[in-house]
N, C-alpha and C positions, 0 to 999 in steps of 0.2 A: 493174514494178508497175503494174497498171492501176486508176483511179479512175474510175467513170462519175458524174457530176452530173446529176441530172435536175433540169429546170426552174431551172438556177442563177440567182440575181439578184445586185444589188450587194451584200446583208448576208449572203444564206446562200442555199443549194440548198434546195429542198423535199425532196429525197432524195439521200443518196450510197451508192453501191455499192462495196464493197472486200472482197477476200477471202472472196467467199462471204457478206457479210451486208449486208442494205439497212437504212441507218440513216434513218430519217424525222425531219424537224424537228418542233418542236412545233407542232401543228395547232390552228386554233380555227375555228368555224363562220363560213359565209359570211354567216348571217342571225343577227345578233347581238340579234336582238328576239325570236328564239325562247326558250321556257324551256328548261332543262337537258336533257330528253329530247329536243328538237328540236335543240340545239346538238349532242349527243352523237351523233345520228343522222347530221347533216350531217357530223360530223368523220369518223366511221367509214366514210361513203360515200366521201368524200376519200382515207382511207387505203386503200381496196379500190382506187381509180384508181391511186395512187402505187405502191403493191406490184405492180400488174399492169404498170405501165411499168418497174419494175426487175425483173420476170420472175419474181415470187413471188406468195403471196398469204396471206390471213390463218391457213390451215391450217401455216404455217411461222412464227408469231409466235415469238420468242425471249423479248421484253420489252415491258413497257407501262409507262410512267409517265403519271399521271393526277393532274392538278390540277384542284381544285374551287375558286370562290371562296367557296363556303359547304359545309362538311363535312355538313350537314344534308341535302343534296340527293344524297348517296351512295346512296341506294336508287332514286331515279329516273335516275340516270346508270345505274348497273349494271344495272336492268332492260333497258335499251337493249342495254348491253353484253353480257349475258347470251344476248340472243335474236340476236346478231351474231356472236359469237366462236364458232369451229369447234369443235365437240363433241370431247372427247378431245384437243384442240390449245391447252389453255390456256397464255398465256406467264407466266413470271414477272412480278409485277405489284406497284405501289406506287399507292396514292391516298393524297393529302394535300390538305390546305387551304391555300390560298397567296392573296395579295393578286396579282391577274392584270394584265395590263398595260391593260387599259380596265375601267372599272366593269361595262361591260355583257356582258363575256366572263365566262360561267358555267363553262366546262371547257376544258382544252387536253388533248390526248394526244399522246405522243410514243412511237413503238415502233421495234423492231428486229426482222428477219425473217431468216431463211435463206434463200440463193439458190441454187438447182441450178446445177450447170454451172461 
């Protein structure tokens, strides 16, 4: 059984690949001073990087979980998401409001994607 860990740390790996699936950890923006659109764009760019490191891309997304600190920002987040997600390859997705780890975090996203080979 082969398990690949991408950017492993003491608490978690940023991504884990096993049996043809890349599992990304919950990601938050690097710039927590940005609004929800900016945070979402930052997270999606990081998702692209991690998926590439895992040997896949957003066209192979299977599932996405999105947490918003304020569900009232759903439309703003979704505007950025819709521009980013591969047309015709939208994943199963849930978006919910949640109290996130720090008050300045407005959005957190976690995805899973198929990996060829």
